[in-house]
C-alpha positions as CSV (number, residue, x, y, z in Angstrom):
1,M,-3.3,-0.7,5.4
2,G,-5.6,1.0,3.0
3,G,-7.1,4.4,2.5
4,G,-3.7,6.1,2.1
5,E,-3.0,6.1,5.8
6,H,0.5,7.1,6.8
7,V,2.8,4.1,7.4
8,R,5.7,4.4,9.8
9,A,9.1,3.1,8.6
10,D,9.2,0.6,11.5
11,E,5.9,-0.9,10.3
12,V,7.4,-1.8,6.9
13,Q,8.8,-5.2,6.3
14,W,11.9,-3.8,4.6
15,D,13.5,-7.2,4.2
16,V,10.5,-8.3,2.1
17,L,10.8,-5.2,-0.1
18,R,14.5,-5.6,-0.5
19,A,14.1,-9.3,-1.5
20,A,11.5,-8.3,-4.1
21,A,13.8,-5.6,-5.5
22,V,16.7,-8.1,-5.8
23,D,14.3,-10.5,-7.6
24,A,13.3,-7.8,-10.0
25,A,17.0,-6.9,-10.6
26,Q,17.6,-10.5,-11.7
27,R,15.2,-9.9,-14.6
28,A,16.7,-6.5,-15.7
29,Y,17.8,-6.1,-19.3
30,A,21.1,-4.3,-18.9
31,P,23.4,-5.5,-21.8
32,Y,25.1,-2.1,-22.2
33,S,25.8,-1.0,-18.6
34,S,25.9,-4.4,-17.0
35,F,24.2,-2.6,-14.1
36,P,21.0,-4.3,-13.3
37,V,18.5,-2.4,-11.1
38,G,15.5,-3.6,-9.3
39,A,12.9,-1.6,-7.4
40,A,10.1,-2.6,-5.1
41,A,7.4,-0.6,-3.3
42,L,4.6,-1.2,-0.8
43,V,1.2,0.2,-1.9
44,D,-1.3,1.6,0.5
45,D,-3.6,-1.4,0.0
46,G,-0.8,-3.9,1.0
47,R,0.3,-4.9,-2.5
48,V,4.0,-5.0,-3.5
49,V,4.9,-3.7,-7.0
50,T,8.2,-4.1,-8.7
51,G,10.2,-2.9,-11.7
52,C,13.5,-3.4,-13.3
53,N,15.6,-1.3,-15.7
54,V,15.3,-2.0,-19.4
55,E,18.1,-0.6,-21.5
56,N,18.1,0.2,-25.1
57,A,20.8,0.8,-27.7
58,S,19.4,4.3,-28.0
59,Y,20.4,5.2,-24.5
60,G,17.8,8.0,-24.2
61,V,14.9,5.6,-24.3
62,T,16.3,3.3,-21.6
63,L,13.7,2.8,-18.8
64,C,14.7,3.0,-15.2
65,A,13.4,0.4,-12.7
66,E,11.2,3.0,-11.1
67,C,9.5,3.6,-14.4
68,G,8.6,0.0,-14.6
69,L,7.4,0.0,-11.0
70,V,5.1,3.0,-11.5
71,S,3.7,1.3,-14.7
72,A,3.1,-1.8,-12.7
73,L,1.4,0.2,-10.0
74,V,-1.0,1.9,-12.5
75,A,-1.6,-1.3,-14.5
76,S,-2.5,-3.2,-11.4
77,G,-5.1,-0.8,-10.1
78,G,-3.3,2.3,-8.9
79,G,-3.0,3.4,-5.3
80,R,-0.4,5.3,-3.3
81,L,3.2,4.2,-2.7
82,V,4.0,4.1,1.0
83,A,7.5,2.5,1.1
84,F,10.1,2.1,-1.6
85,T,13.5,0.5,-2.1
86,C,15.9,0.2,-5.0
87,V,19.0,-2.1,-5.5
88,G,21.6,-2.1,-8.2
89,G,24.8,-3.5,-9.5
90,Q,26.1,-7.0,-9.2
91,D,26.1,-6.8,-5.4
92,R,22.5,-5.6,-5.3
93,A,23.4,-2.7,-3.0
94,R,20.8,-0.1,-2.0
95,I,21.0,2.8,-4.4
96,M,19.3,6.2,-4.7
97,P,16.8,6.9,-7.5
98,C,17.9,9.4,-10.1
99,G,16.3,12.9,-10.2
100,R,13.7,11.9,-12.9
101,C,12.7,8.9,-10.9
102,R,12.4,10.8,-7.7
103,Q,9.9,13.0,-9.4
104,L,7.9,9.9,-10.6
105,L,8.0,8.5,-7.0
106,W,6.8,11.9,-5.6
107,E,3.8,11.8,-8.0
108,H,2.7,8.4,-6.8
109,G,3.8,8.5,-3.2
110,G,4.0,12.1,-2.1
111,A,6.1,13.7,0.6
112,A,5.4,10.9,3.2
113,L,6.7,8.0,1.0
114,Q,9.4,6.2,3.0
115,V,12.5,5.6,0.9
116,D,15.1,3.0,1.8
117,T,18.5,4.8,1.1
118,P,22.1,3.7,1.7
119,E,22.0,6.2,4.7
120,G,18.8,4.8,6.1
121,I,15.1,5.4,5.8
122,L,14.2,8.9,4.6
123,S,10.9,10.5,3.6
124,M,10.4,11.5,0.0
125,A,10.3,15.1,1.3
126,E,13.9,14.6,2.4
127,V,14.9,12.9,-0.8
128,L,13.4,15.5,-3.0
129,P,13.1,18.8,-1.1
130,Q,11.0,21.6,-2.7
131,A,9.5,19.1,-5.1
132,F,7.2,20.1,-8.0
133,G,3.9,18.2,-7.9
134,P,0.2,18.3,-8.7
135,D,-0.4,21.1,-6.1
136,D,1.9,23.4,-8.1
137,L,-0.2,22.9,-11.2
138,H,-3.4,23.6,-9.2
139,A,-1.9,26.8,-7.9
140,G,-1.3,27.9,-11.5
141,G,-4.9,27.2,-12.4
142,V,-4.3,23.9,-14.2
143,R,-6.5,21.0,-13.3
144,P,-5.6,17.4,-14.4
145,D,-8.5,15.5,-15.9
């Protein structure tokens, strides 16, 4: 892998990603909901990044696992996400990212990002149809620095 090439779902070691997500969920800080969440993603250079939810007594500042994952991605050198999975609850079942987190994943993986859902592997374009992204800002004349 490397260079942002498209990765097919059958080329991803989903069991490795799911195990990394389960491991991350074990480190979640979820004293209020008792719903630990772990996320793991494959980066286009072959790295695996993870994140877990971090709750707060002021619920609005709680961080989802995907937020931690994207922070880990950027802090470890950046890149593009090519495959993503998320698990939650005491049984560590596969779960869907919330709307806010889908937007985060779109920003760092784009339409081709493969998402491991309870219904099977879907592209980010299927998970977040008609997404708003950097191209929409460019169309309006805004250029990120």
